[in-house]
Steps between C-alpha positions, in 0.01 A plus 500: 500500500734707284836317545618148536589384850878495594482127539229240383199562287150648532228243412145583427187297387507243778170378652459379865301190520334405837566818683454883476745780512506789732649785303530742799699252712649296216405151627277202452152513634172312470368521143166680435204293469452321160828637361727219377798697388648843613735692285831567689675834469834535342760307710873517496678155475872460577739218611651458832799283612398294794606145604175388655144617454400752765156579614408755781137372513371817346546414137357226291716334232243527217561290180462652156349298215457570144141368471225415740581136459769467767747244403870479507505586133327841569691583812734797471630616837402600848474856650464609852172689581421660823181400699334619807434144674696344767644229258483407128315178560182675408626598150658158445166313572315755269733424212586874447711541192590765237394433142631658186190412305159434637341343182 
């Protein structure tokens, strides 16, 4: 990445907890065996104006936390991540989240 995006910011250093990441298709997948956290590639975050939350069933609204201890004090925001399953219940039940720090 050599230049800033026209809108939003690039974020790196996030870790995916409870799922794996398919780099080729840019989506959530089953995590590898015995791997707790997967580094996420650089993502672009930007705001959208919308009156009601929209979900097409192909994205998971993934929470971002500062630390592995998931409380309202460490919650930052949510981002939408694509997945290959029929609905996002699988990822909700697994408790998939993005972490800024895994220690």
